N, C-alpha and C positions, 0 to 999 in steps of 0.2 A: 631862916630866910622866908621872906614873903614875896611871892612871885605872881604877877598878873600874866596870864597866858591867853592870847586872843588868836583863834584859828578856826575856820569855818568847817573844816574836815573833822567830823566827830571822832573817828578812829584815831586820827594822828593826835588830835588834841587830848584824848584820854590816855593815850600812850605816853605822850611827853609828860603830862601832869603825873602819871604813875611813876615814871622814871624820877621826877623831881621829889616826889613825896616819899617813895621807898629808898632811893639811893642817896638823895640828899637831904631827907628829912625836912622838906620845905613845906610851908603852908601855901598852897596854890589856889588862886581863884581863876576859873577858866571861863571865858566868854567866847561867843561864836562869830563875832564881827567887829569892825573897826569901831563903829558908833557905841556899841556896848561897852567897848574898852574905854573910850573917852568918858562915858557916863560914870563908869566905875571909879576912874581916876578923879573925877570932879566931886564925887560924893564920898570917897574914902581917904584914908591917911596915905601917905607916898609908901609905893612898894620898893623893896630893895631892888628889883629889877622888873621891866615890862617886856615880854616877848611878844612881837607883833608878826603875824605871818604876811609876808610880802605880796601874796596874791588874793588875799581875803576880801570880800565885799566891802566897799567903802574906803579901802586903803589907798588906791590910786598909786601904788608903788612908793617911790621916794616923796611924793607930795604928801601922803598921809603921815610919813615919818616927820617930815619938815613942820607940818601943822602941829603935830603932837608935841614936838620939842619946843615950838614956840608957846603953846598953851601951857605946858609944864615943864619949864626950863630946868627945874630942880630934880626932876625925875630922870632916872636911867632907862634907856630904851635899848633894845636889841632886836635884830631882824631874823626871823626864821624863814627858810625857804627850801623848797625841794626842786624848784625847777629855774630859779633865776639865774641869768648869765653871771659868770665869775665877776665881771666888772662892777656888778651891783654892790658887792661887798666893799669895794673902795668907795663907791659913791655914798653909801650909807654912813660909813665911818667918817667921811669928809663933812657930812651933814651934822655929825655929832652923836651918832649912835655909838653905843658901848661895844658893839661887835655884830658878828654876822654867824648865823649857826645853821649848817645845813641839816635837813631833816633825817638824813641818813646816818647821823652820828649815833655811836652807842650810848647806853645809859650812863656809864661811868664818864665817858668823854664829854658828855652833855653837861652833867652835873659839874665837873671840873671847869668847864668853860663858863657856866653860870657863876660859880664861885669866884673865878678869875675876874669876871666883869663886876661883880658885885663889890670886889676889893678895889675897884677904881681903874682897873686895867682895860685895854682894848683887846678883844679877841677876834682874830680871822684865822681859820685853819690854814696850815701851810699847803694843803692840797689846793686851796682855792687862790692864795697869793701866787703871783706870777705866771698863772696858768690860763690867762685869759685869751683863748683862742679867737674870741671875737675881734680882738683888736688886731690880730695877725692876718686875718682874712677878711677884712672889711669889705673888699670888692665883692666877694662871694655872698657874705651874710647880708649885705645891705638889701638884696633883692628878696629877702625873706622876712615874714612877719615874726614877731617873737614866738607865737604859737607853732609856726611852721619849723623854727629852729628847735623848739622843744621835740617836735614829733621826729624831726630828722635826727636829732641825737638818739632817739629810741631806735630808729632803723639802723643807726651805725653801730649800736649796741647788739643788733641781732634780735630785738624784741618784736614780739608779734603785735598786732593792732590791739588785742585784748590787754596785752600787758602794758602797752603805752597808755591805753585809756585809763587803766587802773592807777598808774603813777601820776597821771595829769588830772585825774578825777573827772573824766569826760566820758561821753557815750562812745562805744566802739564804732558807731556809724559816723561819728564826728572825725575820728582818727582816719577812717577810709577816705573821707572827703579831703582831708589834709594831705594824705599819702598822694591822692590822685592829683591835686593841685601841685605838689613838690615834683612829680614826675614831669608834668607839663613845663614848669619853670626850669627844670634842670635838663629837659630834653632826654629824660631817662625812660627806658622801655618798662621798667619795673622798679619795685621798692629796693631790690638788691643793687640794681645799676645806679640807683640814686644815692644809696649809701656810699658805693665805690666812688662816685663823681665827688661827693662830699669829702671823703678821706683824702682824695687826690688833691682837693683844693685846700687841705689843711684844716678842715672844719673840725671843732672839738665840742 
Protein backbone atom coordinates (compact mmCIF):
# COMPACT_ATOMS: atom_id res chain seq x y z
CA UNK A 1 0.00 0.00 0.00
CA UNK A 2 1.18 3.51 -0.83
CA UNK A 3 -0.43 6.14 1.38
CA UNK A 4 -0.17 9.93 1.32
CA UNK A 5 -0.91 11.33 4.77
CA UNK A 6 -1.50 15.06 5.28
CA UNK A 7 -1.92 16.36 8.85
CA UNK A 8 -0.53 19.51 10.47
CA UNK A 9 -0.27 17.97 13.95
CA UNK A 10 3.18 16.38 14.08
CA UNK A 11 2.49 13.86 16.83
CA UNK A 12 -0.76 12.68 15.25
CA UNK A 13 0.87 12.47 11.83
CA UNK A 14 3.80 10.43 13.14
CA UNK A 15 1.52 8.13 15.12
CA UNK A 16 -0.80 7.37 12.21
CA UNK A 17 2.13 6.88 9.84
CA UNK A 18 3.67 4.46 12.32
CA UNK A 19 0.40 2.53 12.58
CA UNK A 20 0.21 2.16 8.81
CA UNK A 21 3.86 1.21 8.41
CA UNK A 22 4.07 -1.32 11.24
CA UNK A 23 0.56 -2.79 11.29
CA UNK A 24 -0.24 -2.39 7.60
CA UNK A 25 3.24 -2.65 6.08
CA UNK A 26 2.39 0.44 4.04
CA UNK A 27 4.75 2.91 2.39
CA UNK A 28 3.70 6.29 3.80
CA UNK A 29 4.55 9.76 2.50
CA UNK A 30 3.66 12.28 5.22
CA UNK A 31 3.20 16.04 4.69
CA UNK A 32 2.07 18.81 7.04
CA UNK A 33 -0.59 20.74 5.13
CA UNK A 34 -3.06 20.75 2.25
CA UNK A 35 -0.87 22.56 -0.29
CA UNK A 36 2.01 20.16 0.33
CA UNK A 37 -0.36 17.27 -0.32
CA UNK A 38 -1.51 18.79 -3.62
CA UNK A 39 2.10 19.37 -4.71
CA UNK A 40 2.95 15.77 -3.85
CA UNK A 41 0.01 14.48 -5.89
CA UNK A 42 0.97 16.64 -8.86
CA UNK A 43 4.57 15.42 -8.88
CA UNK A 44 4.17 11.75 -7.94
CA UNK A 45 2.42 8.62 -9.17
CA UNK A 46 -1.10 8.03 -7.82
CA UNK A 47 -1.33 6.69 -4.28
CA UNK A 48 -3.54 3.82 -3.20
CA UNK A 49 -5.17 6.28 -0.78
CA UNK A 50 -4.75 9.88 0.34
CA UNK A 51 -5.66 10.71 3.95
CA UNK A 52 -6.48 14.40 4.48
CA UNK A 53 -6.92 15.99 7.90
CA UNK A 54 -10.21 17.90 7.90
CA UNK A 55 -8.90 20.77 10.04
CA UNK A 56 -5.39 21.35 8.65
CA UNK A 57 -4.22 24.66 7.12
CA UNK A 58 -5.40 25.20 3.55
CA UNK A 59 -8.01 22.47 3.69
CA UNK A 60 -11.08 24.66 4.20
CA UNK A 61 -13.12 21.65 5.19
CA UNK A 62 -15.22 20.05 2.50
CA UNK A 63 -14.13 22.68 -0.06
CA UNK A 64 -10.56 21.37 0.02
CA UNK A 65 -11.79 17.83 -0.54
CA UNK A 66 -14.01 18.90 -3.44
CA UNK A 67 -11.12 20.77 -5.07
CA UNK A 68 -8.78 17.80 -4.63
CA UNK A 69 -11.26 15.39 -6.19
CA UNK A 70 -11.74 17.77 -9.11
CA UNK A 71 -7.99 18.09 -9.69
CA UNK A 72 -7.26 14.39 -9.24
CA UNK A 73 -10.45 12.52 -10.19
CA UNK A 74 -8.74 9.12 -10.36
CA UNK A 75 -7.23 9.41 -6.88
CA UNK A 76 -8.95 7.93 -3.81
CA UNK A 77 -9.28 10.36 -0.88
CA UNK A 78 -10.42 9.87 2.71
CA UNK A 79 -10.88 12.33 5.56
CA UNK A 80 -9.23 12.15 8.98
CA UNK A 81 -10.72 14.08 11.88
CA UNK A 82 -10.63 14.29 15.62
CA UNK A 83 -13.19 17.03 16.10
CA UNK A 84 -15.51 17.33 13.07
CA UNK A 85 -19.26 16.84 13.72
CA UNK A 86 -20.68 13.47 12.70
CA UNK A 87 -22.59 14.99 9.79
CA UNK A 88 -19.26 15.75 8.08
CA UNK A 89 -18.80 12.03 7.46
CA UNK A 90 -21.92 11.95 5.33
CA UNK A 91 -20.98 15.20 3.57
CA UNK A 92 -17.52 13.99 2.51
CA UNK A 93 -18.81 10.64 1.28
CA UNK A 94 -21.46 12.42 -0.79
CA UNK A 95 -18.68 14.54 -2.30
CA UNK A 96 -16.89 11.38 -3.40
CA UNK A 97 -14.51 10.54 -0.55
CA UNK A 98 -13.71 6.90 0.08
CA UNK A 99 -14.47 7.34 3.73
CA UNK A 100 -14.13 9.10 7.08
CA UNK A 101 -11.70 8.02 9.81
CA UNK A 102 -11.84 9.35 13.40
CA UNK A 103 -8.37 9.92 14.83
CA UNK A 104 -9.41 7.99 17.92
CA UNK A 105 -9.37 4.67 16.05
CA UNK A 106 -6.91 2.03 17.19
CA UNK A 107 -4.04 0.83 15.03
CA UNK A 108 -5.63 -2.38 13.74
CA UNK A 109 -9.00 -0.73 13.09
CA UNK A 110 -7.29 2.08 11.20
CA UNK A 111 -5.33 -0.32 9.01
CA UNK A 112 -8.43 -2.40 8.32
CA UNK A 113 -10.36 0.74 7.34
CA UNK A 114 -7.57 1.80 4.97
CA UNK A 115 -7.46 -1.63 3.35
CA UNK A 116 -11.23 -1.58 3.00
CA UNK A 117 -11.14 1.76 1.17
CA UNK A 118 -8.23 0.73 -1.04
CA UNK A 119 -10.34 -2.27 -2.08
CA UNK A 120 -12.87 0.20 -3.46
CA UNK A 121 -15.34 0.25 -0.59
CA UNK A 122 -16.66 3.21 1.39
CA UNK A 123 -15.83 3.33 5.09
CA UNK A 124 -17.63 5.25 7.84
CA UNK A 125 -17.56 3.88 11.44
CA UNK A 126 -20.84 2.60 12.83
CA UNK A 127 -20.26 4.86 15.82
CA UNK A 128 -20.56 7.86 13.50
CA UNK A 129 -23.43 6.75 11.29
CA UNK A 130 -26.83 7.65 12.62
CA UNK A 131 -25.50 9.43 15.70
CA UNK A 132 -25.53 12.99 14.47
CA UNK A 133 -26.70 14.92 17.50
CA UNK A 134 -26.25 18.11 15.49
CA UNK A 135 -29.29 17.32 13.37
CA UNK A 136 -31.43 16.53 16.41
CA UNK A 137 -30.82 19.75 18.33
CA UNK A 138 -30.43 22.31 15.60
CA UNK A 139 -32.13 25.10 17.57
CA UNK A 140 -29.64 24.69 20.40
CA UNK A 141 -26.51 24.21 18.32
CA UNK A 142 -27.27 26.99 15.83
CA UNK A 143 -26.27 29.62 18.38
CA UNK A 144 -22.80 28.09 18.76
CA UNK A 145 -19.74 28.28 16.52
CA UNK A 146 -17.99 25.06 15.48
CA UNK A 147 -15.18 25.71 17.98
CA UNK A 148 -17.68 26.41 20.78
CA UNK A 149 -19.39 23.08 20.05
CA UNK A 150 -16.04 21.31 20.23
CA UNK A 151 -15.25 22.92 23.58
CA UNK A 152 -18.75 22.20 24.88
CA UNK A 153 -18.37 18.51 24.02
CA UNK A 154 -15.23 18.53 26.15
CA UNK A 155 -17.16 20.08 29.05
CA UNK A 156 -19.87 17.44 28.67
CA UNK A 157 -17.18 14.75 28.94
CA UNK A 158 -15.93 16.33 32.16
CA UNK A 159 -12.61 17.36 30.65
CA UNK A 160 -10.46 20.14 32.11
CA UNK A 161 -9.46 23.18 30.05
CA UNK A 162 -5.99 21.69 29.71
CA UNK A 163 -7.38 18.39 28.35
CA UNK A 164 -9.67 20.16 25.89
CA UNK A 165 -6.79 22.39 24.75
CA UNK A 166 -4.63 19.32 24.13
CA UNK A 167 -7.35 17.52 22.15
CA UNK A 168 -8.07 20.57 19.98
CA UNK A 169 -4.40 21.59 19.69
CA UNK A 170 -5.13 25.04 21.15
CA UNK A 171 -3.74 27.16 23.98
CA UNK A 172 -5.39 26.70 27.38
CA UNK A 173 -6.13 30.42 27.58
CA UNK A 174 -8.12 30.12 24.34
CA UNK A 175 -10.26 27.39 25.87
CA UNK A 176 -10.89 29.58 28.93
CA UNK A 177 -12.20 32.32 26.64
CA UNK A 178 -14.49 29.87 24.84
CA UNK A 179 -15.82 28.54 28.15
CA UNK A 180 -16.57 32.09 29.29
CA UNK A 181 -18.41 32.80 26.02
CA UNK A 182 -20.36 29.54 26.29
CA UNK A 183 -21.48 30.37 29.81
CA UNK A 184 -22.78 33.75 28.62
CA UNK A 185 -24.60 32.27 25.62
CA UNK A 186 -26.19 29.50 27.67
CA UNK A 187 -26.91 31.69 30.72
CA UNK A 188 -24.85 29.30 32.80
CA UNK A 189 -23.15 30.26 36.07
CA UNK A 190 -20.21 27.95 35.46
CA UNK A 191 -18.81 25.19 33.23
CA UNK A 192 -20.68 22.44 35.08
CA UNK A 193 -24.02 24.16 34.58
CA UNK A 194 -23.16 24.77 30.92
CA UNK A 195 -22.59 21.03 30.46
CA UNK A 196 -25.89 20.21 32.22
CA UNK A 197 -27.79 22.68 30.04
CA UNK A 198 -26.22 21.14 26.93
CA UNK A 199 -27.10 17.59 27.99
CA UNK A 200 -30.68 18.61 28.80
CA UNK A 201 -30.92 20.04 25.26
CA UNK A 202 -29.77 16.71 23.80
CA UNK A 203 -26.42 18.09 22.69
CA UNK A 204 -23.86 15.39 21.78
